C-alpha positions, 0 to 999 in steps of 0.5 A: 782550851783551843786545840793548838794549846792542847797538842804539846809536840814537845812532850809527845814521843816522836815514835808515837807519832810517826805510828799513828801518822803511817797507820792515818796514811795507810787508812786514807791510802786504803779509802782512796783505793777502794772509793768506788766500794765504800759509801762515805760513811762507811770509808770513816770507820777505815780511820777508827784505827789511827784515832784508837792507837793515838788514845792508846799513846795518851795523846787525847789532843792527837786523837782528836786532830785524827779523828777531825782529819778523817771526817775532812779527808772523807769530805772532801775525798768523797764530796760527788758522792755526798748529798747536799743535805743537811741531814743526809746518811753520811752526816748523821754517821760523821756525828755518829763516828766522832761521838763514838771516838770521843767517848774511846778516846776519853776512855783509852787515854782514862785507863792509858792513865790509870795504868801509869799511875797504878799498877792495876790493870783490873779496871781497865779490863773492866773499861775495854769490856764494856766498850767491847760489849756495844754499851758505850754506844748507849751511854753517849747517847743517854744525853743525846735525845729524849729517845734513841735506840738501836733497831734490827732492819726488820725493826726489833728494838735491840737497845733504848736510851735511859731518858726514854725508858725513864719518862715513859716508867718503863723496863728494858725487859717491857720494851727489848724485843719488840717490834718498835711501832707496838712499843708503848710509846706509840700505843696510843694512836694506831695511825702513828704505829703505821707512820713508824712501820712505813718509817721502818720500811723505808730505813730497811731499804736505805732511806732515812725518814724525819717527822713530827709525831707524838709519843705516850709517856703515860696515861693521858700524857703525851709529847711532840717529837721531832722524830728521826730514822735512819739506817746504818750500812755495813762495808757492803752498803747493806742496811744493819741497823736502824738507828731511831731518834727523837727530841721533846718539841712540845714546848715549842709546839705549845708556842706555836699553837698559843702564838697563832692563837694571839695572832689570830685573837690580835687581828680580831681585835683591831677589827672590833670597836665593842670593848664588850665584844673584845671581851667575849672573845677573848673570853670564847678563846681562853675559855676554849684553849684552857678548858675555863669554867668561868671568866672575869674582867675587873676594870677602874670606875671612870668616876668613882674610880674603884675596881669594879667587876666589867664583865663576866662569863660562865660555862653553865648557863644556869649561873647568873653573871656577877654585875659591876654591883657585886662585891669583889672575889677574895681573889681579885681583892688580894690580886689588887692589893700584892699587885702580882699575878696570882696563881692557885693549882688547888683551892683545897689545898692553898692556906691562903684560901678557906674552901668554903668560900669557893664551894658554891662557886665551884672553883678548884684553880684560877689565874689573876693578872693585874694590868697597872698604870701609874701604880695603881690598878687599872684591870685584872683579869680572872680566869677558873676552873672547876677542879684542881689543875696544875698550870703550865708557864706557857698557860700563865704567860698566854694569860698574862699576855691576853690581859695585856693585849686587851688592855692596850686595845682598850686603852687605844679605843678609849684614846680614840675616843678622848681624841675625837672628843676634844679634837674640835676643841683643839683645833680652835686652840691651835688656829689662834695660838700666838707663837711669836709676837714683834713689833716694827718702827717704821720710822727707825726701822728698828724692831722688837722680838719675842724669843717665841719669834726667833724661834720660829726662824730657828734660832734657840736664843733671842738675837740682838734687836740690831742685827734685825730689821726689815732686810734681816727679815728678807735674807730669812725668807726663802728665795723663791718666796721673798719677792712675792713677800717683800711685795706684799709687805710694801703694798701693805705700807703704801696702802696702810693695810694688814699684812697677812702672808704664809712662806717659807723660811731657811734656818741657820742650819740650812733646814726649810720651814714655814712661817705665817705671819700677820701685822697691823699698823698703829699709830699716826704721824702726818696720816702715816703709821708709825708702828707695826705689831704682828705675829707669826706662828710655824706652821710647818706641820700644818702645811706638810699635814695639808699637803700630805692631806692634799696627797692622800685626797689626790691619791684616793681620786687616782685610786677611784680613777683606777689609776696604777698602784705605782702612780698612786704610792708615788704621789704620796712619796713625792708629797713627803718629800717635798716638804721634808726638811733634810732633803730625804727620799723615800720608797715603799716595796710590797710583799710579793707572798709567793716568792717572799721578797720585797718588789719596788712599787714607788721611789720616784726619786732614787736613782734607777740603778739602786732600784733596779738592784735593791729590787727582789729583796729577800723578806729576811732579817739580815738583809738590809733595813727593809728585809728586816722590818719586813721580817720582824714587823718592826721599825729598823733605825740605821743612822750609819749605813757605812757602819751598819753590819744589817747593810754589809751586802748593800752598803757600797751600793747605798754609799754610791748613791749618795744614801747615808742613813736610813729608816724603814718601817713595815706597812701593816693591816692588822697583823698582816705585812703589806710591803715597807716604807723606807726613808733615805738621807745623805748625810749620817743621822737619826730619822727627823722628827718632822719626817716621823711625824709626817709618817702617820698619815703617809702610812694610814694612806699607803695602807689603805690603797694598797688594801684596797687595790688588794680588795679590789683584786679579791673581788673581782677573783671572787666575781669571775669565780662566781660567773664561773660557778653560777655558768657552769651549774646544771641549773638555768639561774638568774638575779633580781633587784628588791623591786623584782626586775631580773638584771641577770642571766647566767650563761646556761639561761641563754644558751638553753633559750638561744638569746642574749641578755639584752634580749631577756632584759625589761620582761623578755625572759616572759616570752619563753614561758608556755602560754597555757600556763603563764598566767599562774606563773606570772601571779604567783611569781608576782606575789612573792617578789611583792611579799619579798619572800621565797618562791617555788613552782613547776612549769615548762620552759621553751628551748632554743629548738622550740621544744618546752621542757619543764622546770622546778624553779625556785627563787630565795630572798636575800637580805643584807646584814641589817635586814634589808631586801637587796635583791633576789636569787633564783634557779631553774632545774630541769625535772624532764626526765624525772617527771618521766620517771615518776610517770614509771613509778606509778605504772611501777607501783599499780604493777606492784598492787596488782602482784601484792594482791596476787600475793595475798590470794597466793596465801590464802590459796597456800592456807587451804592447800595446806589444810586438804591434806590434814583431813585425810590425814587425821580421819586415816589416824583415826581409823588406825587408832580404832582397834575394830579396823579390818586390814583392807580399811588399814591399808586404804588408810595407810595408803591415803595417808602416804598419798597426802603426805607426798602431796604436802612434801611436794608442795613444799618442794616447788615451793623451795624450787621457785625461792632458789630460782628467784634468789639464783642459787639453784643450780643444774646438775647436767649429764647425758640423758635418753628422754625417754627414761625421764618420760617414764619416770615422770609417767610413773610419778603421776600414774596413780593421781591420773587413775585415781581420777580415771583419766586415760594417758597415752604416751608417743615417743619416737622409734630412735632416742633422742638424747639429751644434756639436761639435769634428769631430775628437773626435767622430769619435775618439769614434765610431772608438773605438767602432767600432774596439771592436766590431770587437776584440770581435766574432769573425771575419765579425761584423756591426756597424751604426752607426744615426743618429736624432733626436728634439726636440734630441738626436741618438742614435748607436748603435754595435751588434755581435754580439760577445762581450757584457758581463756585467750586473755589469760594465756600470757599470764598462766607462767607468772608467779601465783597465778591461777585461772578464777574459773578453774578453782572451783573445778580443780582440786586446787593448787599454789599457782607456781607450778607452771612458773617453776615450770617456764624457768627451769625449761629456760635454764636448760636453754628451752622455752614453753609455750601454752595453747588453748582454743577457750573454756571447756576446749582443753589446753596443750603445753609444749616444751622445746629443748636443745638436743643432739641425735645420735647414741650414747657411749656404752658407758653412759648407757650402761650406768644409765640403765644399770642403777645398783641397788642393795638387798634390803633384805640382807641387811645385817643388824647394826647399832643406831644412835639416833639424835633429834630434839623432836621426841616425836620424830626420834621416837618414832624411828627407833620403832622403824629400825627396831622392827627391821632387827636393829639395836637403837638408842635415843637421846635429845640434845647435843651434848647427850649425843656426844656421851652417847656416841662415846658409850655406845660406840654405835655403827650409825648416829642419824643425826639432826642439825638444829639440836639444843645445847650443840648444834648437829655440826659441833656434835660432828665435829666433836666425834670425828676428832675422837679416834673411835669416831672415825669409823662412825657412819654419820648421817644428817637427817634434817629439814634444811635442805639446800646446797649450802647446807649440804655443803656445810654437813660435808664439812662438819663431817657427815658422810650423808645428808637426808632431807626430812620427811625421808622414806623408809625405804630410802633409809634402809637402802643407805642402811644396807650399805653400812657394814657393822663393827666386830 
């Protein structure tokens, strides 16, 4: 029913209409006054009151009219603010406004009607309550899309329509309140979730989004969605809600994929002439697309006429293919019998089949498609899956279409073969066929003709004999040919010779046709013939074909001469127009892929003004015959342009130029559209059959020349790209023919050699080779050319600057598809720098070999140095174990053990320090220090060693204090190592001096001895890691060869340097350390700090409760005995778990805790204890073998108070314990 019918104004209360009208006017005025403050979509909601008022008046028609008028008013008044887009914020809000208005109108008018018919208001209140809750919107949207919902601006889902929930078997509680991208629908792909979140972020800022994506409905079940996300704004322009929606486009996507595959396969089939290859292509594509396990082709045998297997495939290579002699499978017989497509989703449950029949064949589901011709099965295509499968409709249609296209292509190939076989016979038959016969009485002039004769002259029925004669015959001949025909006929009469000619005749319908006539004389009267017998044949088709073939030949000759494509196509068109019997005009338009338009290529007889205005025609199914033909790739017939809607935009143009009918055909190359061929007629009519028959050669030739020109253009572009690539590759490149003659060099070769192409041809390239290498190079190159094999060699080539550079040269033989050698391609890669690098690598290898030798020597020395302290340690232990040892010997043994342990600790510390420096992990703790203090400390450490060897150590310090900014411990280590080395490499009772001097801002510390000395060639190597002077090994007390390397690196880290001086073996050596310094006096605070080191009084240490934790039981037990001797209460455990229990039980004052513990490590134990209230006061000391800065950092983070590295001295530990106050 129309809107005007619905508005029954006669029955509407005038007051109600006036109130609605007044409300609408007020809304319109308000929207106009505040146009700058409202967005178009927001202004729509100002008109909701008059819509509701009309609905409450129970006037549905007026309410609809008001809603429509509101949209029209806002569209016009706010037109400058509305973007020119089909899908915009305003268009979506307009749809939303109308849907909500529609719903409210239905509800309110229904409620009002109910109120009038019933006094009950409960139902009305219920409806209004439902509306006020906002759920009405969801109810309306239930049918709007597969998915629609409401979100907060931050993307939290508030509502979802029932379709979206039910399709994924979800409930509201499973998705409502969640971030939208984390809901079930998008959980299958993190990338999809990221895209959804990006769209939410855009919508949050007022920007809509639309894109294709996939949604999850169940495990392994996805659908394609056309997804949209739009923001909803409030009156202030702020986003208050987001509306996500999605439309299921799964079927469309499947159709697109199927169509794309069909298009590709069809193109492949058109380019292949082998039936077996065609079957292989179809099998491959179907198997890949449908995950098939087998495929079977059955065709009618050409001799027996019975259906037989012609091709089979199975994905299991162990399955033997079925042969033509194999009996047809059961399903093929059934398909052939019923002549219907057979579809089985599950063999096991289908009652038509016995499962045992298919167990051995491994079939779970199948489709059989028959193709019938003349009610007889000519072909059956069967596909199989090895498991049950629910075939989709699109999959079934795809298989059917594959079967149809296969059959069409195979039939086409068979027909072509048949035509080729019969062409010779057909040509002979057509040449000798007598289309019509005639007889002329030369005495009376009377004629006799057959019906076929008269039909050759355009008559459907035989004409009376008296109406035909020689003059009548002449009247039918075309005026342009009449004189020549008459001359030949009279000459035949005069000479009594055969009459033979070809000419044009005009039919009664004014169409022109070609005739071939042949006559011979018979009978004699007074030496003159009396009769003439002959035949005629309509050769219009032959003449047209000859002309078209000639045009084709001319066109191909023009193509070979590289004539413009327009001239070539014009030649074809003119030939067709010349032999048209209806004054037909023709044109060819080519596709411009970039603009998707048709451009005129040839139309020699069409008016120029028509060509100018019709050029650049859009390819569109509604844009004339040519545009529609290009768009649909199908012929388009227009018998009468004046009445054809397709020509609506071009009717006047065509009729003004006398074009009354048109026929357009697409010029195709496979599935590719190249252009459109059009024929125009001066009168309304269907396309002439003769014109239609002539088109085949024109269309094929047009396709050939267009495609060839495109291929030539592509080839030129390919050659240009090839030259661009090979001229810009970093290698020199060249090509030789199959005989080995180099015919081409790239630009980089010519630039490198400084020559031209001509200078390098005919062997000129040989001049660039080095004389010392050319003989061997040429011999190897010639052998490779002779054998037609790849070649590789390395040799120098001279450049344009006259210098030789080394090149790695390669050549590859190139063969065609038949295995014939066609050319060689070679390159020369500059490897000069690589050769230099190889030489450097050789030197580096030698150096590494030397380093490896030193490493082996170091390992042997390390073993020696570690074993040396073990002998005195073991001897001292035996002395202590012997109860008869006197106290003096006992003290000596203890002193020896302490010295050897100190030596081992020093050895290990040096190794750790050199490792830290190598890894750049050693940092200096610099402070302001006095050099004298450092020297005294170093001398104090080395004095026992020097005394044992009876050396004299002399210290020479300046009176003025020298201040340094240095790490005191590391600097003391440097001086200690130098003094220790001097003691080690000086025979007993030697002399060692340490002298400090200052010049400018440099301090020089000299350590000099009168020991073994150093050879001159070794002076530069003494600081290398693991280096020892061989002559010193037996005379010294040993060492690892790392001390001086450590000294050098520590000095350099302080910004200084160290030098070695020696006059040779037996003449001593001197090491001089130079460091930056500043003269002056330290501040009082600094000096006080350096002088005073508050040491706790160990004797006054109060008894403590100490928990000892160490997985080394000997270490833990010995520590317990030592602490017990100093009046401490101790407890011992051996793993981390016991440590936590013992700590809670005894609550000690101090815990000595190892780091590397079983079950729980020391870090975990410390963290656990610190988490307890009673554990916060305990002093926890890490007692571990891990002593690097990273280890100290980790222990501090875990909660340790102190970090001590094993082995520790008892005095150090007791000093630390003296600082601890015992708990009350």
